[in-house]
C-alpha positions as CSV (number, residue, x, y, z in Angstrom):
1,M,105.4,123.9,96.9
2,L,103.1,121.1,95.6
3,E,104.5,117.6,95.5
4,V,103.3,115.4,92.6
5,V,103.6,111.6,92.9
6,F,102.1,108.8,90.9
7,S,100.8,106.2,93.4
8,D,98.8,106.0,96.7
9,S,101.7,104.4,98.5
10,E,104.1,107.3,97.5
11,K,101.5,109.8,98.6
12,G,101.1,108.1,101.9
13,S,104.8,108.0,102.5
14,F,105.2,111.7,101.8
15,K,102.3,112.6,104.0
16,A,103.8,110.5,106.8
17,F,107.3,112.0,106.7
18,G,107.4,114.8,104.1
19,D,107.5,118.6,104.6
20,I,104.1,119.1,106.3
21,S,104.0,122.6,104.7
22,N,103.9,121.0,101.2
23,D,100.7,119.5,99.8
24,V,100.9,116.2,98.0
25,V,98.8,115.0,95.0
26,N,98.7,111.6,93.4
27,I,98.1,111.5,89.6
28,G,97.8,107.7,89.6
29,F,95.6,106.7,86.8
30,M,97.7,103.6,85.9
31,L,98.5,105.2,82.5
32,D,101.0,102.5,81.5
33,I,98.0,100.1,81.0
34,G,95.2,100.3,78.5
35,D,93.4,102.9,76.4
36,I,94.6,106.5,76.8
37,S,93.0,108.0,73.7
38,G,90.0,109.5,75.6
39,A,89.4,111.3,78.9
40,I,91.7,110.3,81.7
41,D,88.8,109.2,83.9
42,G,86.4,108.2,81.1
43,N,84.7,104.9,80.6
44,E,87.7,103.4,78.9
45,R,89.9,104.1,81.8
46,Q,87.3,102.9,84.3
47,D,87.0,99.7,82.3
48,I,90.8,99.2,82.7
49,F,90.5,99.7,86.4
50,R,87.8,97.0,86.7
51,K,89.9,94.7,84.5
52,V,93.1,95.1,86.5
53,W,91.6,95.3,90.1
54,G,88.3,93.4,89.6
55,R,89.7,90.2,91.2
56,F,90.1,92.1,94.5
57,D,86.4,92.7,94.8
58,F,86.4,96.5,94.5
59,D,82.8,97.5,94.3
60,S,81.4,100.4,92.2
61,K,81.4,102.8,95.2
62,E,85.1,102.1,95.8
63,Q,85.9,102.6,92.1
64,E,83.9,105.9,92.1
65,E,85.8,107.1,95.2
66,F,89.2,106.2,93.5
67,F,88.4,108.3,90.5
68,R,86.9,111.1,92.6
69,M,90.1,111.4,94.5
70,Q,92.1,111.4,91.3
71,R,90.0,114.1,89.8
72,E,90.4,116.2,93.0
73,D,94.2,115.8,93.0
74,M,94.3,116.7,89.3
75,Q,92.3,119.9,89.9
76,T,94.5,120.8,92.9
77,L,97.5,120.4,90.5
78,L,95.9,122.7,87.9
79,S,94.9,125.3,90.4
80,A,98.4,125.4,92.0
81,A,100.1,125.7,88.6
82,K,97.7,128.6,87.6
83,S,98.2,130.3,90.9
84,G,102.0,130.3,90.6
85,I,102.7,127.7,93.3
86,P,105.9,125.8,92.5
87,I,105.4,122.2,91.3
88,R,107.8,119.4,92.2
89,I,107.4,116.1,90.4
90,R,108.7,112.9,91.9
91,N,109.4,110.7,88.9
92,S,110.8,107.2,88.8
93,G,111.8,104.9,85.9
94,A,108.7,102.7,86.5
95,P,106.3,102.7,83.5
96,Y,103.3,104.0,85.5
97,S,105.4,106.9,86.9
98,A,107.0,107.7,83.5
99,C,103.5,107.8,82.0
100,G,102.2,110.0,84.8
101,F,105.2,112.4,84.3
102,H,104.5,112.7,80.6
103,Y,100.8,113.2,81.2
104,V,101.4,116.0,83.7
105,C,103.7,117.7,81.3
106,N,100.9,117.6,78.7
107,L,98.4,118.8,81.3
108,L,100.5,121.8,82.2
109,R,101.7,122.4,78.6
110,D,100.1,125.9,78.3
111,I,100.5,127.0,81.8
112,G,103.6,129.0,82.6
113,C,104.7,127.6,86.0
114,D,107.8,126.7,87.9
115,I,108.3,122.9,87.7
116,S,111.2,120.9,89.2
117,V,111.8,117.2,88.8
118,V,113.3,114.7,91.3
119,S,114.3,111.5,89.6
120,L,114.5,108.2,91.5
121,P,117.9,106.5,90.9
122,E,117.9,102.9,89.9
123,Y,119.7,101.9,93.1
124,N,119.2,103.5,96.5
125,P,120.8,102.7,99.9
126,I,117.5,102.2,101.6
127,Y,119.1,100.1,104.4
128,E,122.4,100.9,106.1
129,N,125.4,99.5,104.1
130,E,123.1,97.7,101.7
131,P,122.4,99.0,98.2
132,A,118.8,98.1,97.3
133,E,117.0,98.3,94.0
134,C,113.8,100.4,94.2
135,T,111.4,101.1,91.3
136,H,109.1,103.5,93.2
137,R,109.2,105.5,96.4
138,G,106.3,103.5,97.9
139,E,108.8,100.7,98.4
140,A,110.8,102.8,100.8
141,A,110.0,103.3,104.4
142,A,108.6,106.7,105.3
143,D,111.6,107.6,107.4
144,K,113.9,107.0,104.4
145,I,112.0,109.4,102.1
146,Y,114.7,112.0,102.6
147,R,117.0,110.0,100.5
148,F,114.9,110.9,97.4
149,L,115.2,114.7,97.9
150,S,118.0,115.0,95.3
151,P,119.0,115.4,92.6
152,E,116.5,118.0,91.7
153,K,116.5,119.9,88.4
154,Q,114.3,122.6,86.8
155,L,112.1,121.5,83.9
156,T,112.5,124.0,81.1
157,E,109.6,125.0,78.9
158,T,111.3,123.3,76.0
159,E,111.6,120.0,77.9
160,K,108.0,120.3,79.0
161,I,106.8,120.6,75.4
162,I,109.0,117.7,74.3
163,F,107.5,115.4,77.0
164,S,104.0,116.7,76.2
165,N,104.5,116.0,72.5
166,R,105.7,112.5,73.4
167,W,102.6,111.9,75.4
168,R,100.4,113.1,72.5
169,G,102.2,110.6,70.3
170,L,101.5,107.8,72.7
171,M,97.9,108.8,72.9
172,A,97.7,108.6,69.1
173,E,99.4,105.2,69.1
174,N,97.1,104.0,71.9
175,A,98.8,100.7,72.5
176,P,97.5,98.3,75.1
177,L,100.7,98.8,77.2
178,R,103.5,101.3,77.6
179,A,107.0,100.4,78.9
180,V,110.3,102.2,79.5
181,I,112.9,100.9,77.0
182,N,116.4,102.4,77.1
183,G,115.1,105.3,79.1
184,R,112.3,106.1,76.6
185,L,108.6,105.6,77.2
186,T,107.4,103.4,74.4
187,S,104.2,101.8,73.1
188,V,104.4,98.0,73.4
189,P,102.1,95.0,72.8
190,E,100.1,93.5,75.7
191,D,102.3,90.4,75.7
192,F,105.5,92.5,76.2
193,Y,106.3,91.0,79.6
194,D,105.1,87.5,78.9
195,F,108.7,86.3,78.3
196,I,109.4,87.0,82.0
197,I,106.6,84.6,83.0
198,M,107.5,81.9,80.5
199,N,111.2,82.0,81.3
200,N,110.6,81.5,85.0
201,L,107.9,78.8,85.1
202,P,108.8,76.0,87.5
203,D,108.8,72.4,86.4
204,D,106.7,71.5,89.4
205,D,103.3,72.7,90.5
206,F,103.4,76.2,91.9
207,L,101.2,78.6,93.8
208,M,100.3,81.7,91.7
209,A,100.8,84.1,94.6
210,G,104.3,82.9,95.4
211,F,105.3,82.9,91.7
212,I,104.1,86.4,91.1
213,G,105.9,87.5,94.3
214,K,109.2,86.0,93.0
215,L,108.8,87.7,89.6
216,L,108.3,91.1,91.3
217,G,111.3,90.5,93.6
218,K,113.6,89.3,90.8
219,Y,112.8,91.7,87.9
220,M,111.0,94.7,89.5
221,P,110.2,96.3,86.1
222,G,107.7,98.6,87.8
223,I,104.6,96.7,86.6
224,S,101.9,95.6,89.0
225,D,101.2,92.1,90.3
226,S,97.7,92.5,88.8
227,W,99.2,92.7,85.3
228,Y,101.2,89.6,85.8
229,A,98.0,87.9,87.1
230,L,96.0,89.0,84.0
231,R,98.7,87.6,81.7
232,I,98.7,84.3,83.6
233,D,95.0,84.2,83.3
234,K,95.4,84.6,79.5
235,M,98.0,81.7,79.5
236,I,95.5,79.5,81.3
237,K,92.8,80.3,78.6
238,E,95.4,79.4,75.9
239,N,96.2,76.1,77.6
240,K,99.8,77.1,78.3
241,L,99.1,76.6,82.0
242,I,96.5,74.5,83.8
243,I,94.8,75.0,87.2
244,V,95.7,72.0,89.5
245,E,93.6,73.2,92.4
246,N,92.3,76.4,94.1
247,K,94.3,76.1,97.3
248,D,93.0,79.4,98.8
249,P,89.6,80.6,97.4
250,S,89.8,83.7,99.6
251,H,93.1,84.8,98.0
252,P,93.0,86.4,94.5
253,Y,96.1,84.4,93.5
254,G,95.2,81.2,95.4
255,N,95.4,78.8,92.4
256,V,98.0,76.1,92.2
257,L,99.2,76.0,88.6
258,R,101.2,73.7,86.3
259,K,102.8,74.4,83.0
260,V,101.6,72.3,80.1
């Protein structure tokens, strides 16, 4: 059995607690963001990586290593499928995961292989007697991974083609962003999540890091802190927000901001 996940944190969790007889691959190309019309690891996608993670001082070698590992995992997936090894996809409702799932269906479109899917419920009892919202398995402690082992269902060839066709449609639309709306993966404009930022701006000065943390905790739409940061940067350029001071130059979100 080959387990397929869509983030490094999920891969790490499964390696820490999962069935050690099963291999785990991460198809984590951040496909909910940016150009998807070309090669999955082409220049356009690498530009997106630099845009989203550039403020964290990733150098060219680290970026090269990231994409090398992604390519290796993708080749492992293809080899397993062609060799008749069963594939189990761990899919959540988060946009990056939904995009990865659709992409994998398209990747395996013409390969006759056994594929099962485990979907992450919207709410999971991660702590005893305390239902918790969780948008991806990387948020769960490694010793709680067993909670995500069901329900599991077989993916039919017809379903695989449907999801593959949907991904091809999204590639043709090539929107700047993709979101899950009413359970359907949909192309959306790059300002799609801006209302969340604007509706929660404090009246007083606020630290960018703390503000983004509150947004992630309150809404948890499955988008990254880096995307919120990019949109806040855009609002600063548009004079909707101003930088009061750089409180912590060592932190990527160290600015103190004020709404105009």
